Jmol script that loads the backbone (N, CA, C; Angstrom):
load data "model"
ATOM      1  N   MET A   1       0.903  -0.931  -0.074  1.00  0.00           N
ATOM      2  CA  MET A   1      -0.298   0.292  -0.008  1.00  0.00           C
ATOM      3  C   MET A   1       0.851   1.252  -0.171  1.00  0.00           C
ATOM      4  N   LEU A   2       2.346   1.085   0.855  1.00  0.00           N
ATOM      5  CA  LEU A   2       2.833   2.476   0.934  1.00  0.00           C
ATOM      6  C   LEU A   2       3.463   2.766  -0.465  1.00  0.00           C
ATOM      7  N   ARG A   3       4.063   1.464  -1.241  1.00  0.00           N
ATOM      8  CA  ARG A   3       4.190   1.801  -2.146  1.00  0.00           C
ATOM      9  C   ARG A   3       3.664   2.517  -3.504  1.00  0.00           C
ATOM     10  N   SER A   4       2.055   1.709  -3.485  1.00  0.00           N
ATOM     11  CA  SER A   4       1.380   2.417  -3.916  1.00  0.00           C
ATOM     12  C   SER A   4       1.167   3.937  -3.945  1.00  0.00           C
ATOM     13  N   LEU A   5       1.303   4.721  -2.800  1.00  0.00           N
ATOM     14  CA  LEU A   5       1.233   5.670  -2.330  1.00  0.00           C
ATOM     15  C   LEU A   5       2.318   6.758  -2.998  1.00  0.00           C
ATOM     16  N   ARG A   6       3.253   6.029  -2.735  1.00  0.00           N
ATOM     17  CA  ARG A   6       4.637   6.941  -3.283  1.00  0.00           C
ATOM     18  C   ARG A   6       4.343   6.911  -4.751  1.00  0.00           C
ATOM     19  N   GLU A   7       4.333   5.945  -5.299  1.00  0.00           N
ATOM     20  CA  GLU A   7       3.721   5.994  -7.009  1.00  0.00           C
ATOM     21  C   GLU A   7       2.486   6.814  -7.291  1.00  0.00           C
ATOM     22  N   LEU A   8       2.297   7.759  -6.443  1.00  0.00           N
ATOM     23  CA  LEU A   8       1.225   8.399  -7.429  1.00  0.00           C
ATOM     24  C   LEU A   8       1.498   9.687  -7.738  1.00  0.00           C
ATOM     25  N   PRO A   9       1.009  10.537  -9.080  1.00  0.00           N
ATOM     26  CA  PRO A   9       1.557  11.243  -9.150  1.00  0.00           C
ATOM     27  C   PRO A   9       1.385  12.725  -7.770  1.00  0.00           C
ATOM     28  N   ALA A  10       1.991  13.968  -7.984  1.00  0.00           N
ATOM     29  CA  ALA A  10       2.795  14.606  -7.366  1.00  0.00           C
ATOM     30  C   ALA A  10       1.556  15.678  -7.539  1.00  0.00           C
ATOM     31  N   GLY A  11       0.556  15.963  -8.306  1.00  0.00           N
ATOM     32  CA  GLY A  11      -0.574  16.470  -8.140  1.00  0.00           C
ATOM     33  C   GLY A  11      -1.693  16.470  -6.996  1.00  0.00           C
ATOM     34  N   GLY A  12      -1.457  15.107  -6.727  1.00  0.00           N
ATOM     35  CA  GLY A  12      -2.511  14.921  -5.425  1.00  0.00           C
ATOM     36  C   GLY A  12      -3.113  13.982  -5.933  1.00  0.00           C
ATOM     37  N   ILE A  13      -3.999  12.699  -4.863  1.00  0.00           N
ATOM     38  CA  ILE A  13      -4.112  11.557  -5.147  1.00  0.00           C
ATOM     39  C   ILE A  13      -5.124  11.336  -5.960  1.00  0.00           C
ATOM     40  N   ASP A  14      -5.515   9.915  -7.142  1.00  0.00           N
ATOM     41  CA  ASP A  14      -5.980   9.708  -8.071  1.00  0.00           C
ATOM     42  C   ASP A  14      -6.739   8.672  -7.714  1.00  0.00           C
ATOM     43  N   THR A  15      -7.856   8.613  -6.860  1.00  0.00           N
ATOM     44  CA  THR A  15      -8.430   7.494  -6.635  1.00  0.00           C
ATOM     45  C   THR A  15      -8.144   6.290  -7.382  1.00  0.00           C
ATOM     46  N   TYR A  16      -8.484   5.978  -8.889  1.00  0.00           N
ATOM     47  CA  TYR A  16      -8.286   5.087  -9.585  1.00  0.00           C
ATOM     48  C   TYR A  16      -7.138   4.842  -9.452  1.00  0.00           C
ATOM     49  N   SER A  17      -6.214   5.659  -9.344  1.00  0.00           N
ATOM     50  CA  SER A  17      -4.765   4.835  -9.609  1.00  0.00           C
ATOM     51  C   SER A  17      -4.367   4.073  -8.051  1.00  0.00           C
ATOM     52  N   LEU A  18      -4.894   4.414  -7.009  1.00  0.00           N
ATOM     53  CA  LEU A  18      -4.705   3.984  -5.816  1.00  0.00           C
ATOM     54  C   LEU A  18      -5.313   2.862  -5.969  1.00  0.00           C
ATOM     55  N   LEU A  19      -6.888   2.853  -6.184  1.00  0.00           N
ATOM     56  CA  LEU A  19      -6.959   1.317  -6.269  1.00  0.00           C
ATOM     57  C   LEU A  19      -6.477   0.416  -7.054  1.00  0.00           C
ATOM     58  N   VAL A  20      -6.026   0.489  -8.054  1.00  0.00           N
ATOM     59  CA  VAL A  20      -5.084  -0.329  -9.143  1.00  0.00           C
ATOM     60  C   VAL A  20      -3.715  -0.409  -8.141  1.00  0.00           C
ATOM     61  N   GLY A  21      -3.190   0.486  -7.771  1.00  0.00           N
ATOM     62  CA  GLY A  21      -1.610   0.783  -7.404  1.00  0.00           C
ATOM     63  C   GLY A  21      -1.802  -0.509  -5.996  1.00  0.00           C
ATOM     64  N   SER A  22      -2.891  -0.390  -5.636  1.00  0.00           N
ATOM     65  CA  SER A  22      -3.302  -1.114  -4.183  1.00  0.00           C
ATOM     66  C   SER A  22      -3.672  -2.571  -4.456  1.00  0.00           C
ATOM     67  N   VAL A  23      -3.983  -2.736  -5.480  1.00  0.00           N
ATOM     68  CA  VAL A  23      -4.578  -4.206  -5.934  1.00  0.00           C
ATOM     69  C   VAL A  23      -3.516  -5.468  -6.037  1.00  0.00           C
ATOM     70  N   ALA A  24      -2.564  -4.136  -7.118  1.00  0.00           N
ATOM     71  CA  ALA A  24      -1.117  -4.946  -7.444  1.00  0.00           C
ATOM     72  C   ALA A  24      -0.045  -4.999  -6.491  1.00  0.00           C
ATOM     73  N   GLU A  25      -0.064  -3.675  -5.611  1.00  0.00           N
ATOM     74  CA  GLU A  25       0.695  -4.352  -4.179  1.00  0.00           C
ATOM     75  C   GLU A  25      -0.005  -5.479  -3.372  1.00  0.00           C
ATOM     76  N   ALA A  26      -1.279  -6.192  -3.709  1.00  0.00           N
ATOM     77  CA  ALA A  26      -1.621  -6.960  -3.079  1.00  0.00           C
ATOM     78  C   ALA A  26      -1.233  -8.067  -3.546  1.00  0.00           C
ATOM     79  N   LEU A  27      -1.618  -8.036  -4.806  1.00  0.00           N
ATOM     80  CA  LEU A  27      -1.164  -9.109  -5.712  1.00  0.00           C
ATOM     81  C   LEU A  27       0.383  -9.448  -5.742  1.00  0.00           C
ATOM     82  N   ARG A  28       1.370  -8.734  -5.566  1.00  0.00           N
ATOM     83  CA  ARG A  28       2.450  -8.910  -5.551  1.00  0.00           C
ATOM     84  C   ARG A  28       3.248  -9.937  -4.069  1.00  0.00           C
ATOM     85  N   MET A  29       2.264  -9.155  -2.963  1.00  0.00           N
ATOM     86  CA  MET A  29       2.157  -9.639  -1.770  1.00  0.00           C
ATOM     87  C   MET A  29       1.872 -10.979  -1.406  1.00  0.00           C
ATOM     88  N   GLN A  30       0.748 -11.333  -2.279  1.00  0.00           N
ATOM     89  CA  GLN A  30       0.285 -12.811  -2.016  1.00  0.00           C
ATOM     90  C   GLN A  30       1.090 -13.737  -3.192  1.00  0.00           C
ATOM     91  N   ARG A  31       1.983 -13.136  -3.996  1.00  0.00           N
ATOM     92  CA  ARG A  31       2.699 -13.939  -4.725  1.00  0.00           C
ATOM     93  C   ARG A  31       3.988 -14.520  -3.653  1.00  0.00           C
ATOM     94  N   GLU A  32       4.482 -13.116  -2.953  1.00  0.00           N
ATOM     95  CA  GLU A  32       5.613 -13.482  -1.830  1.00  0.00           C
ATOM     96  C   GLU A  32       5.136 -14.581  -0.792  1.00  0.00           C
ATOM     97  N   PHE A  33       3.765 -14.525  -0.566  1.00  0.00           N
ATOM     98  CA  PHE A  33       3.233 -15.579   0.761  1.00  0.00           C
ATOM     99  C   PHE A  33       3.223 -16.624   0.295  1.00  0.00           C
ATOM    100  N   GLN A  34       2.653 -16.878  -1.287  1.00  0.00           N
ATOM    101  CA  GLN A  34       2.543 -17.747  -1.501  1.00  0.00           C
ATOM    102  C   GLN A  34       3.674 -18.940  -1.688  1.00  0.00           C
ATOM    103  N   ALA A  35       5.000 -18.387  -1.891  1.00  0.00           N
ATOM    104  CA  ALA A  35       6.347 -18.816  -2.280  1.00  0.00           C
ATOM    105  C   ALA A  35       6.575 -19.329  -0.700  1.00  0.00           C
ATOM    106  N   ILE A  36       6.273 -18.325   0.009  1.00  0.00           N
ATOM    107  CA  ILE A  36       6.780 -18.976   1.559  1.00  0.00           C
ATOM    108  C   ILE A  36       5.745 -20.118   2.417  1.00  0.00           C
ATOM    109  N   ASP A  37       4.676 -20.066   2.228  1.00  0.00           N
ATOM    110  CA  ASP A  37       3.667 -21.247   2.116  1.00  0.00           C
ATOM    111  C   ASP A  37       3.870 -22.482   1.623  1.00  0.00           C
ATOM    112  N   GLU A  38       4.333 -22.193   0.216  1.00  0.00           N
ATOM    113  CA  GLU A  38       4.829 -23.602  -0.599  1.00  0.00           C
ATOM    114  C   GLU A  38       6.324 -23.785  -0.162  1.00  0.00           C
ATOM    115  N   ARG A  39       7.293 -23.073   0.215  1.00  0.00           N
ATOM    116  CA  ARG A  39       8.526 -23.951   0.934  1.00  0.00           C
ATOM    117  C   ARG A  39       8.040 -24.169   2.216  1.00  0.00           C
ATOM    118  N   SER A  40       6.696 -23.929   3.350  1.00  0.00           N
ATOM    119  CA  SER A  40       6.550 -24.040   4.452  1.00  0.00           C
ATOM    120  C   SER A  40       5.719 -25.309   4.362  1.00  0.00           C
ATOM    121  N   GLY A  41       5.139 -25.718   3.462  1.00  0.00           N
ATOM    122  CA  GLY A  41       4.222 -26.469   3.599  1.00  0.00           C
ATOM    123  C   GLY A  41       2.591 -26.183   4.154  1.00  0.00           C
ATOM    124  N   ALA A  42       2.737 -24.974   4.153  1.00  0.00           N
ATOM    125  CA  ALA A  42       1.394 -24.526   4.726  1.00  0.00           C
ATOM    126  C   ALA A  42       0.609 -25.338   4.250  1.00  0.00           C
ATOM    127  N   ASP A  43      -1.239 -24.954   5.058  1.00  0.00           N
ATOM    128  CA  ASP A  43      -2.094 -25.630   4.078  1.00  0.00           C
ATOM    129  C   ASP A  43      -3.168 -24.671   4.418  1.00  0.00           C
ATOM    130  N   SER A  44      -4.596 -24.665   3.614  1.00  0.00           N
ATOM    131  CA  SER A  44      -5.309 -23.685   3.963  1.00  0.00           C
ATOM    132  C   SER A  44      -6.797 -24.326   5.013  1.00  0.00           C
ATOM    133  N   SER A  45      -6.062 -25.213   5.514  1.00  0.00           N
ATOM    134  CA  SER A  45      -7.258 -26.295   6.338  1.00  0.00           C
ATOM    135  C   SER A  45      -8.402 -25.426   7.103  1.00  0.00           C
ATOM    136  N   PHE A  46      -7.255 -24.150   7.788  1.00  0.00           N
ATOM    137  CA  PHE A  46      -8.011 -23.622   8.531  1.00  0.00           C
ATOM    138  C   PHE A  46      -9.423 -22.673   8.391  1.00  0.00           C
ATOM    139  N   LEU A  47      -9.586 -22.142   6.644  1.00  0.00           N
ATOM    140  CA  LEU A  47     -10.334 -21.688   5.898  1.00  0.00           C
ATOM    141  C   LEU A  47     -11.684 -22.218   5.996  1.00  0.00           C
ATOM    142  N   PRO A  48     -13.011 -21.599   5.683  1.00  0.00           N
ATOM    143  CA  PRO A  48     -14.103 -22.119   5.416  1.00  0.00           C
ATOM    144  C   PRO A  48     -13.576 -23.089   4.342  1.00  0.00           C
ATOM    145  N   ASP A  49     -14.586 -23.624   3.301  1.00  0.00           N
ATOM    146  CA  ASP A  49     -14.019 -25.037   2.240  1.00  0.00           C
ATOM    147  C   ASP A  49     -14.546 -24.082   0.981  1.00  0.00           C
ATOM    148  N   ALA A  50     -15.163 -23.128   1.147  1.00  0.00           N
ATOM    149  CA  ALA A  50     -15.743 -22.679  -0.254  1.00  0.00           C
ATOM    150  C   ALA A  50     -13.897 -21.329  -0.246  1.00  0.00           C
ATOM    151  N   LEU A  51     -13.410 -21.223   0.557  1.00  0.00           N
ATOM    152  CA  LEU A  51     -12.479 -20.440   0.299  1.00  0.00           C
ATOM    153  C   LEU A  51     -11.199 -21.114   0.350  1.00  0.00           C
ATOM    154  N   GLY A  52     -11.187 -22.403   1.082  1.00  0.00           N
ATOM    155  CA  GLY A  52      -9.973 -23.349   0.781  1.00  0.00           C
ATOM    156  C   GLY A  52      -9.985 -23.819  -0.292  1.00  0.00           C
ATOM    157  N   GLN A  53     -10.986 -23.766  -1.184  1.00  0.00           N
ATOM    158  CA  GLN A  53     -10.949 -24.327  -2.762  1.00  0.00           C
ATOM    159  C   GLN A  53     -10.632 -23.281  -3.758  1.00  0.00           C
ATOM    160  N   VAL A  54     -10.806 -22.060  -3.096  1.00  0.00           N
ATOM    161  CA  VAL A  54     -10.575 -20.928  -4.222  1.00  0.00           C
ATOM    162  C   VAL A  54      -8.740 -20.937  -4.111  1.00  0.00           C
ATOM    163  N   MET A  55      -8.333 -21.031  -2.841  1.00  0.00           N
ATOM    164  CA  MET A  55      -6.805 -20.636  -2.059  1.00  0.00           C
ATOM    165  C   MET A  55      -5.934 -22.054  -3.007  1.00  0.00           C
ATOM    166  N   HIS A  56      -6.729 -22.623  -3.543  1.00  0.00           N
ATOM    167  CA  HIS A  56      -5.931 -24.226  -4.370  1.00  0.00           C
ATOM    168  C   HIS A  56      -5.893 -24.084  -5.400  1.00  0.00           C
ATOM    169  N   LEU A  57      -6.763 -22.667  -6.071  1.00  0.00           N
ATOM    170  CA  LEU A  57      -6.124 -22.542  -7.829  1.00  0.00           C
ATOM    171  C   LEU A  57      -4.967 -22.151  -8.269  1.00  0.00           C
ATOM    172  N   ALA A  58      -4.761 -22.213  -9.260  1.00  0.00           N
ATOM    173  CA  ALA A  58      -3.283 -21.793  -9.432  1.00  0.00           C
ATOM    174  C   ALA A  58      -3.079 -20.234  -9.498  1.00  0.00           C
ATOM    175  N   PRO A  59      -2.114 -19.610  -9.384  1.00  0.00           N
ATOM    176  CA  PRO A  59      -2.179 -18.117  -8.765  1.00  0.00           C
ATOM    177  C   PRO A  59      -3.199 -17.405  -9.602  1.00  0.00           C
ATOM    178  N   LEU A  60      -2.704 -17.273 -10.855  1.00  0.00           N
ATOM    179  CA  LEU A  60      -3.430 -16.559 -12.226  1.00  0.00           C
ATOM    180  C   LEU A  60      -4.757 -16.610 -12.055  1.00  0.00           C
ATOM    181  N   PRO A  61      -5.482 -17.811 -12.596  1.00  0.00           N
ATOM    182  CA  PRO A  61      -6.403 -18.294 -12.583  1.00  0.00           C
ATOM    183  C   PRO A  61      -7.339 -17.557 -10.876  1.00  0.00           C
ATOM    184  N   ARG A  62      -6.704 -17.879 -10.131  1.00  0.00           N
ATOM    185  CA  ARG A  62      -7.121 -17.454  -8.763  1.00  0.00           C
ATOM    186  C   ARG A  62      -7.792 -15.693  -8.796  1.00  0.00           C
ATOM    187  N   SER A  63      -6.150 -14.557  -9.238  1.00  0.00           N
ATOM    188  CA  SER A  63      -6.480 -13.824  -8.767  1.00  0.00           C
ATOM    189  C   SER A  63      -7.253 -13.086 -10.186  1.00  0.00           C
ATOM    190  N   CYS A  64      -7.435 -13.858 -11.161  1.00  0.00           N
ATOM    191  CA  CYS A  64      -8.560 -13.578 -11.785  1.00  0.00           C
ATOM    192  C   CYS A  64      -9.946 -13.064 -11.274  1.00  0.00           C
ATOM    193  N   PHE A  65     -10.054 -14.772 -11.177  1.00  0.00           N
ATOM    194  CA  PHE A  65     -11.415 -14.954 -10.434  1.00  0.00           C
ATOM    195  C   PHE A  65     -12.024 -14.394  -9.181  1.00  0.00           C
ATOM    196  N   VAL A  66     -10.766 -14.319  -8.174  1.00  0.00           N
ATOM    197  CA  VAL A  66     -11.100 -12.882  -7.103  1.00  0.00           C
ATOM    198  C   VAL A  66     -11.414 -11.771  -7.479  1.00  0.00           C
ATOM    199  N   LEU A  67     -10.660 -10.775  -8.304  1.00  0.00           N
ATOM    200  CA  LEU A  67     -11.006  -9.918  -9.127  1.00  0.00           C
ATOM    201  C   LEU A  67     -12.489  -9.434  -9.790  1.00  0.00           C
ATOM    202  N   ARG A  68     -12.473 -10.517 -10.584  1.00  0.00           N
ATOM    203  CA  ARG A  68     -13.896 -10.127 -11.546  1.00  0.00           C
ATOM    204  C   ARG A  68     -14.858 -11.090 -10.782  1.00  0.00           C
ATOM    205  N   THR A  69     -14.734 -12.129  -9.895  1.00  0.00           N
ATOM    206  CA  THR A  69     -16.141 -12.609  -9.121  1.00  0.00           C
ATOM    207  C   THR A  69     -16.271 -12.085  -8.197  1.00  0.00           C
ATOM    208  N   LEU A  70     -15.579 -12.024  -7.045  1.00  0.00           N
ATOM    209  CA  LEU A  70     -15.648 -11.695  -6.177  1.00  0.00           C
ATOM    210  C   LEU A  70     -15.505 -10.423  -5.493  1.00  0.00           C
ATOM    211  N   GLU A  71     -14.460  -9.298  -6.293  1.00  0.00           N
ATOM    212  CA  GLU A  71     -14.722  -8.071  -6.080  1.00  0.00           C
ATOM    213  C   GLU A  71     -15.418  -7.274  -7.170  1.00  0.00           C
ATOM    214  N   GLY A  72     -15.639  -7.717  -7.976  1.00  0.00           N
ATOM    215  CA  GLY A  72     -16.734  -7.598  -9.482  1.00  0.00           C
ATOM    216  C   GLY A  72     -15.942  -6.382 -10.082  1.00  0.00           C
ATOM    217  N   LEU A  73     -14.539  -6.581 -10.299  1.00  0.00           N
ATOM    218  CA  LEU A  73     -13.974  -5.278 -11.268  1.00  0.00           C
ATOM    219  C   LEU A  73     -14.242  -5.555 -12.339  1.00  0.00           C
ATOM    220  N   PRO A  74     -13.868  -4.020 -13.272  1.00  0.00           N
ATOM    221  CA  PRO A  74     -13.939  -4.561 -14.706  1.00  0.00           C
ATOM    222  C   PRO A  74     -12.656  -5.105 -15.165  1.00  0.00           C
ATOM    223  N   ARG A  75     -13.055  -6.318 -16.595  1.00  0.00           N
ATOM    224  CA  ARG A  75     -11.857  -6.944 -16.499  1.00  0.00           C
ATOM    225  C   ARG A  75     -11.020  -6.241 -17.110  1.00  0.00           C
ATOM    226  N   GLU A  76     -10.884  -4.995 -17.895  1.00  0.00           N
ATOM    227  CA  GLU A  76      -9.887  -3.914 -18.345  1.00  0.00           C
ATOM    228  C   GLU A  76      -8.858  -3.858 -17.353  1.00  0.00           C
ATOM    229  N   ILE A  77      -9.508  -3.245 -15.864  1.00  0.00           N
ATOM    230  CA  ILE A  77      -8.773  -2.972 -14.863  1.00  0.00           C
ATOM    231  C   ILE A  77      -8.340  -4.627 -14.026  1.00  0.00           C
ATOM    232  N   CYS A  78      -8.643  -5.307 -14.174  1.00  0.00           N
ATOM    233  CA  CYS A  78      -7.911  -6.583 -13.472  1.00  0.00           C
ATOM    234  C   CYS A  78      -6.856  -7.031 -14.458  1.00  0.00           C
ATOM    235  N   ALA A  79      -7.095  -6.683 -16.133  1.00  0.00           N
ATOM    236  CA  ALA A  79      -5.965  -6.782 -17.185  1.00  0.00           C
ATOM    237  C   ALA A  79      -4.704  -6.269 -16.823  1.00  0.00           C
ATOM    238  N   SER A  80      -4.811  -5.415 -16.722  1.00  0.00           N
ATOM    239  CA  SER A  80      -4.166  -3.891 -16.128  1.00  0.00           C
ATOM    240  C   SER A  80      -3.279  -4.085 -14.633  1.00  0.00           C
ATOM    241  N   MET A  81      -4.269  -4.523 -13.481  1.00  0.00           N
ATOM    242  CA  MET A  81      -3.566  -5.456 -12.568  1.00  0.00           C
ATOM    243  C   MET A  81      -2.701  -6.243 -12.747  1.00  0.00           C
ATOM    244  N   LEU A  82      -3.321  -7.298 -13.574  1.00  0.00           N
ATOM    245  CA  LEU A  82      -2.284  -8.841 -13.778  1.00  0.00           C
ATOM    246  C   LEU A  82      -1.250  -8.474 -15.072  1.00  0.00           C
ATOM    247  N   GLY A  83      -1.051  -7.380 -15.781  1.00  0.00           N
ATOM    248  CA  GLY A  83       0.042  -7.253 -16.499  1.00  0.00           C
ATOM    249  C   GLY A  83      -0.435  -8.128 -17.852  1.00  0.00           C
ATOM    250  N   ILE A  84      -1.798  -8.815 -18.145  1.00  0.00           N
ATOM    251  CA  ILE A  84      -2.496  -9.914 -19.368  1.00  0.00           C
ATOM    252  C   ILE A  84      -3.444  -8.935 -19.655  1.00  0.00           C
ATOM    253  N   ASP A  85      -4.184  -9.585 -21.054  1.00  0.00           N
ATOM    254  CA  ASP A  85      -4.849  -9.015 -21.751  1.00  0.00           C
ATOM    255  C   ASP A  85      -6.061  -9.502 -20.984  1.00  0.00           C
ATOM    256  N   ALA A  86      -7.126  -8.746 -21.871  1.00  0.00           N
ATOM    257  CA  ALA A  86      -8.289  -8.299 -20.809  1.00  0.00           C
ATOM    258  C   ALA A  86      -9.466  -9.863 -21.358  1.00  0.00           C
ATOM    259  N   GLU A  87      -8.930 -10.536 -22.306  1.00  0.00           N
ATOM    260  CA  GLU A  87      -9.714 -11.969 -22.683  1.00  0.00           C
ATOM    261  C   GLU A  87      -9.095 -12.946 -21.915  1.00  0.00           C
ATOM    262  N   ALA A  88      -7.535 -12.770 -21.646  1.00  0.00           N
ATOM    263  CA  ALA A  88      -6.964 -13.638 -20.896  1.00  0.00           C
ATOM    264  C   ALA A  88      -7.763 -13.649 -19.306  1.00  0.00           C
ATOM    265  N   VAL A  89      -8.226 -12.600 -19.125  1.00  0.00           N
ATOM    266  CA  VAL A  89      -8.855 -12.337 -17.588  1.00  0.00           C
ATOM    267  C   VAL A  89      -9.970 -13.090 -17.682  1.00  0.00           C
ATOM    268  N   ASP A  90     -10.619 -13.190 -18.716  1.00  0.00           N
ATOM    269  CA  ASP A  90     -12.365 -13.765 -18.773  1.00  0.00           C
ATOM    270  C   ASP A  90     -11.832 -15.182 -18.848  1.00  0.00           C
ATOM    271  N   HIS A  91     -10.957 -15.692 -19.642  1.00  0.00           N
ATOM    272  CA  HIS A  91     -10.432 -17.340 -19.697  1.00  0.00           C
ATOM    273  C   HIS A  91     -10.158 -17.604 -18.739  1.00  0.00           C
ATOM    274  N   HIS A  92      -9.326 -17.142 -17.710  1.00  0.00           N
ATOM    275  CA  HIS A  92      -8.794 -17.614 -16.037  1.00  0.00           C
ATOM    276  C   HIS A  92      -9.694 -17.519 -15.485  1.00  0.00           C
ATOM    277  N   ALA A  93     -10.755 -16.660 -15.555  1.00  0.00           N
ATOM    278  CA  ALA A  93     -11.523 -16.514 -14.158  1.00  0.00           C
ATOM    279  C   ALA A  93     -12.420 -17.796 -14.789  1.00  0.00           C
ATOM    280  N   GLY A  94     -13.203 -18.144 -15.982  1.00  0.00           N
ATOM    281  CA  GLY A  94     -13.656 -18.859 -16.287  1.00  0.00           C
ATOM    282  C   GLY A  94     -13.428 -20.457 -15.871  1.00  0.00           C
ATOM    283  N   MET A  95     -11.966 -20.503 -16.081  1.00  0.00           N
ATOM    284  CA  MET A  95     -11.551 -21.888 -15.613  1.00  0.00           C
ATOM    285  C   MET A  95     -11.569 -21.915 -14.393  1.00  0.00           C
ATOM    286  N   ALA A  96     -11.251 -21.041 -13.759  1.00  0.00           N
ATOM    287  CA  ALA A  96     -11.201 -21.032 -12.277  1.00  0.00           C
ATOM    288  C   ALA A  96     -12.773 -21.468 -11.499  1.00  0.00           C
ATOM    289  N   ALA A  97     -13.904 -20.600 -12.261  1.00  0.00           N
ATOM    290  CA  ALA A  97     -14.826 -20.998 -11.967  1.00  0.00           C
ATOM    291  C   ALA A  97     -15.645 -22.657 -12.243  1.00  0.00           C
ATOM    292  N   ILE A  98     -15.087 -22.928 -13.142  1.00  0.00           N
ATOM    293  CA  ILE A  98     -15.363 -24.412 -13.589  1.00  0.00           C
ATOM    294  C   ILE A  98     -14.601 -25.048 -12.878  1.00  0.00           C
ATOM    295  N   SER A  99     -13.379 -25.415 -12.369  1.00  0.00           N
ATOM    296  CA  SER A  99     -12.806 -25.792 -11.707  1.00  0.00           C
ATOM    297  C   SER A  99     -13.628 -26.199  -9.929  1.00  0.00           C
ATOM    298  N   LEU A 100     -13.650 -24.581 -10.041  1.00  0.00           N
ATOM    299  CA  LEU A 100     -14.427 -24.442  -8.210  1.00  0.00           C
ATOM    300  C   LEU A 100     -15.472 -25.476  -8.792  1.00  0.00           C
ATOM    301  N   ALA A 101     -16.448 -25.595  -9.534  1.00  0.00           N
ATOM    302  CA  ALA A 101     -17.583 -26.406  -9.636  1.00  0.00           C
ATOM    303  C   ALA A 101     -17.477 -27.789  -9.366  1.00  0.00           C
ATOM    304  N   GLU A 102     -16.391 -28.102 -10.047  1.00  0.00           N
ATOM    305  CA  GLU A 102     -15.794 -29.258 -10.031  1.00  0.00           C
ATOM    306  C   GLU A 102     -15.465 -30.245  -8.792  1.00  0.00           C
ATOM    307  N   SER A 103     -14.847 -29.077  -8.207  1.00  0.00           N
ATOM    308  CA  SER A 103     -14.237 -29.225  -6.880  1.00  0.00           C
ATOM    309  C   SER A 103     -15.696 -29.525  -5.822  1.00  0.00           C
ATOM    310  N   SER A 104     -16.493 -28.299  -6.430  1.00  0.00           N
ATOM    311  CA  SER A 104     -17.685 -28.604  -5.762  1.00  0.00           C
ATOM    312  C   SER A 104     -18.515 -30.152  -5.833  1.00  0.00           C
ATOM    313  N   GLU A 105     -18.587 -30.310  -6.802  1.00  0.00           N
ATOM    314  CA  GLU A 105     -19.317 -31.477  -7.138  1.00  0.00           C
ATOM    315  C   GLU A 105     -18.873 -33.145  -6.436  1.00  0.00           C
ATOM    316  N   LYS A 106     -17.542 -32.667  -7.067  1.00  0.00           N
ATOM    317  CA  LYS A 106     -16.922 -33.805  -6.313  1.00  0.00           C
ATOM    318  C   LYS A 106     -16.980 -34.186  -4.410  1.00  0.00           C
ATOM    319  N   ASP A 107     -16.778 -32.772  -3.873  1.00  0.00           N
ATOM    320  CA  ASP A 107     -16.896 -33.010  -2.211  1.00  0.00           C
ATOM    321  C   ASP A 107     -18.623 -33.354  -1.953  1.00  0.00           C
ATOM    322  N   GLY A 108     -19.447 -32.696  -3.085  1.00  0.00           N
ATOM    323  CA  GLY A 108     -20.761 -33.426  -2.720  1.00  0.00           C
ATOM    324  C   GLY A 108     -21.178 -34.727  -3.220  1.00  0.00           C
ATOM    325  N   ALA A 109     -20.124 -35.438  -4.042  1.00  0.00           N
ATOM    326  CA  ALA A 109     -20.258 -36.873  -3.921  1.00  0.00           C
ATOM    327  C   ALA A 109     -19.754 -37.889  -3.032  1.00  0.00           C
ATOM    328  N   ARG A 110     -19.314 -37.593  -1.997  1.00  0.00           N
ATOM    329  CA  ARG A 110     -18.631 -37.761  -1.031  1.00  0.00           C
ATOM    330  C   ARG A 110     -19.459 -38.162   0.130  1.00  0.00           C
TER     331      ARG A 110
END
end "model"
wireframe off; spacefill off
backbone 0.3
color backbone group
């Protein structure tokens, strides 16, 4: 968050830039925490089932799904934050939704 504030234009706070910068910083931190989790063998068993399933998605589909579906951000903003094109955002968010639905069906069959 502080990095986002430092990168704002000197003329004042642009709320759009603050939002985009803050989410981009959160995504950067998420990647760092994920690397730490992978090295330490941490798991998401303490999370509610639905959120735990989201956490098991690959990083890019998870980010696209969270930003588009859970946060409701426009795909162009998501694309800008993630450094990919808008069509890729929709593709990854859709693949994440399919994966979550399949996981939910498997859990329901148990």
